[in-house]
BAKE-91235 format. One line per 2 residues: their letters; for each residue y, x, z of N, C-alpha, C. Coordinates in nm, 4 decimals, m for minus. Layout:
BEGIN
A = Y,X,Z,Y,X,Z,Y,X,Z  ...
***
This chain:
BEGIN
MK = 8.0350,m0.9790,m4.1866,8.1076,m0.9364,m4.3192,7.9853,m0.9272,m4.4159  8.0286,m1.0249,m4.5245,7.9329,m1.0237,m4.6559,7.9817,m0.9521,m4.7311
IY = 7.9219,m0.8597,m4.8194,7.9365,m0.7933,m4.9325,7.9013,m0.8513,m5.0920  7.9788,m0.8828,m5.1512,7.9461,m0.9577,m5.2872,7.9503,m0.8427,m5.3932
AH = 7.8282,m0.8182,m5.4197,7.8326,m0.7599,m5.5767,7.8676,m0.8308,m5.6960  7.9550,m0.8286,m5.7655,8.0281,m0.9142,m5.8661,7.9903,m0.8541,m6.0025
RG = 7.9021,m0.9754,m6.0476,7.8080,m0.9375,m6.1987,7.6776,m0.8256,m6.1542  7.6644,m0.8310,m6.0289,7.5189,m0.7493,m6.0126,7.5464,m0.5860,m5.9574
IT = 7.4317,m0.5150,m5.9374,7.4821,m0.3759,m5.9653,7.4357,m0.2942,m6.0764  7.5639,m0.2694,m6.1465,7.5254,m0.1947,m6.2577,7.5351,m0.0619,m6.3179
NK = 7.4772,m0.0056,m6.2318,7.4674,0.1484,m6.2546,7.3666,0.1703,m6.3416  7.2316,0.0598,m6.3297,7.1098,0.1272,m6.3996,7.1238,m0.0140,m6.5042
NT = 7.1949,m0.1214,m6.4926,7.2012,m0.2756,m6.5689,7.3371,m0.2920,m6.6370  7.2679,m0.3712,m6.7070,7.4294,m0.4418,m6.7847,7.4502,m0.5342,m6.6884
DN = 7.5901,m0.5770,m6.6819,7.6751,m0.6383,m6.5970,7.6100,m0.7900,m6.6246  7.5683,m0.8604,m6.5749,7.5549,m1.0049,m6.5342,7.3939,m1.0157,m6.5806
SL = 7.3383,m0.9410,m6.6066,7.1903,m0.9151,m6.6369,7.1059,m0.9443,m6.5355  6.9500,m1.0097,m6.5833,6.8623,m1.0263,m6.4604,6.8293,m0.8996,m6.3458
GA = 6.8074,m0.7953,m6.4377,6.8426,m0.6704,m6.3519,6.9068,m0.6255,m6.2641  7.0584,m0.6587,m6.2817,7.1690,m0.6219,m6.2018,7.1721,m0.7211,m6.1032
VS = 7.1542,m0.8414,m6.1265,7.1350,m0.9755,m6.0283,7.0332,m0.9232,m5.9293  6.9198,m0.9149,m5.9667,6.8083,m0.8907,m5.9178,6.8323,m0.7509,m5.8019
QA = 6.8650,m0.6717,m5.8306,6.8846,m0.5245,m5.7878,6.9726,m0.5634,m5.6745  7.0798,m0.6224,m5.6709,7.1765,m0.6521,m5.5852,7.1322,m0.7528,m5.4923
LR = 7.0249,m0.8341,m5.5181,6.9948,m0.9314,m5.4098,6.8930,m0.8860,m5.3367  6.8123,m0.7797,m5.4146,6.7216,m0.6955,m5.3017,6.7621,m0.6216,m5.1972
RG = 6.8768,m0.5717,m5.2362,6.9676,m0.4528,m5.1600,7.0204,m0.5439,m5.0650  7.0267,m0.6904,m5.0595,7.0924,m0.7643,m4.9248,7.2288,m0.8188,m4.9719
FS = 7.2919,m0.7958,m5.1129,7.4222,m0.8350,m5.1369,7.4252,m0.9830,m5.1816  7.5200,m1.0611,m5.1400,7.5608,m1.1770,m5.2043,7.5664,m1.1340,m5.3442
VE = 7.5572,m1.2295,m5.4613,7.6198,m1.2022,m5.5710,7.6822,m1.2949,m5.6272  7.7934,m1.2726,m5.6911,7.9017,m1.3901,m5.7720,7.8804,m1.3180,m5.9115
VD = 7.8574,m1.4429,m5.9961,7.8465,m1.4135,m6.1563,7.9380,m1.5239,m6.2092  7.9694,m1.5055,m6.3578,8.0410,m1.5878,m6.4067,7.9386,m1.6742,m6.4935
LR = 7.9078,m1.7843,m6.4818,7.8701,m1.8951,m6.5846,7.9421,m1.9852,m6.6856  7.9119,m2.0088,m6.8146,7.9609,m2.0381,m6.8959,7.8443,m2.1472,m6.9651
QT = 7.9121,m2.2236,m7.0095,7.8352,m2.3404,m7.0889,7.8846,m2.3497,m7.2051  7.7581,m2.3434,m7.3129,7.7542,m2.3297,m7.4502,7.8218,m2.4755,m7.5075
SD = 7.8444,m2.5090,m7.6139,7.8770,m2.6538,m7.6562,7.7562,m2.7199,m7.6826  7.6237,m2.6585,m7.6695,7.5029,m2.7236,m7.6736,7.4557,m2.7757,m7.5060
GE = 7.5614,m2.7313,m7.4491,7.4808,m2.7994,m7.2833,7.4235,m2.6613,m7.2261  7.4076,m2.5502,m7.2767,7.3086,m2.4354,m7.2068,7.4145,m2.3738,m7.1324
II = 7.3473,m2.3225,m6.9913,7.4091,m2.2176,m6.9029,7.3912,m2.0671,m6.9521  7.4925,m1.9729,m6.9657,7.5068,m1.8429,m6.9456,7.5600,m1.7781,m6.9099
LN = 7.5357,m1.6565,m6.8483,7.5919,m1.5925,m6.8008,7.6698,m1.4585,m6.8926  7.8022,m1.4768,m6.8636,7.9082,m1.3945,m6.9352,8.0112,m1.3749,m6.8745
HD = 8.0845,m1.2504,m6.8530,8.2116,m1.2438,m6.7678,8.2990,m1.2843,m6.8583  8.3364,m1.2886,m6.9647,8.4609,m1.3605,m7.0342,8.4036,m1.4707,m7.1438
KA = 8.5054,m1.5624,m7.1766,8.4854,m1.6756,m7.2205,8.4591,m1.6989,m7.3778  8.4685,m1.5437,m7.4319,8.4142,m1.5147,m7.5828,8.3426,m1.4281,m7.5513
VS = 8.2924,m1.4029,m7.6841,8.1927,m1.2712,m7.7372,8.2279,m1.2060,m7.8652  8.2268,m1.1042,m7.8729,8.2642,m1.0406,m7.9993,8.1167,m1.0367,m8.0879
VP = 8.1225,m1.0503,m8.2205,8.0010,m1.0555,m8.2949,8.0086,m0.9283,m8.3897  7.9135,m0.8946,m8.4451,7.9370,m0.7602,m8.5266,8.0334,m0.7685,m8.6273
NG = 8.0491,m0.9218,m8.6866,8.1942,m0.9094,m8.7950,8.2963,m0.9077,m8.7515  8.3086,m0.8458,m8.6101,8.4580,m0.8536,m8.5763,8.5406,m0.9971,m8.4918
KN = 8.4601,m1.0820,m8.5139,8.5200,m1.2103,m8.4842,8.4984,m1.2248,m8.3476  8.5838,m1.3036,m8.2653,8.5525,m1.3566,m8.1144,8.4948,m1.4693,m8.1112
LK = 8.4017,m1.5380,m8.0545,8.3585,m1.6437,m8.0695,8.3497,m1.7302,m7.9479  8.4675,m1.8203,m7.9060,8.4579,m1.8915,m7.8158,8.3194,m1.9499,m7.7547
IS = 8.2810,m1.9145,m7.6224,8.1646,m1.9603,m7.5838,8.1017,m2.0939,m7.5769  8.2281,m2.1680,m7.5311,8.2395,m2.3404,m7.5114,8.2171,m2.4117,m7.6678
DT = 8.2321,m2.2942,m7.7568,8.2513,m2.3559,m7.8790,8.1011,m2.2963,m7.9900  8.0175,m2.2521,m7.8953,7.8866,m2.1926,m7.9841,7.7717,m2.2526,m7.9489
SL = 7.7079,m2.2727,m8.0161,7.5828,m2.3457,m7.9778,7.4898,m2.2526,m7.9600  7.3637,m2.2397,m7.8490,7.2564,m2.1254,m7.8656,7.1495,m2.1525,m7.9610
M = 7.1373,m2.2893,m8.0233,7.0146,m2.3489,m8.0848,7.0783,m2.3269,m8.2573
***
């Protein structure tokens, strides 16, 4: 039986962070993460298709550039 750590191990790490994924892999879990592509072609890990910004708006990741 395979056990998957969805978004990594998050008891001491943020979801989808390098720390969460690394901790899960060190413990022998398979990891399932959510990959999203930005408008400039960059790949990021984020569970949702949009992110909230401080002004209260939601930005769709596929419409947003990292540059």
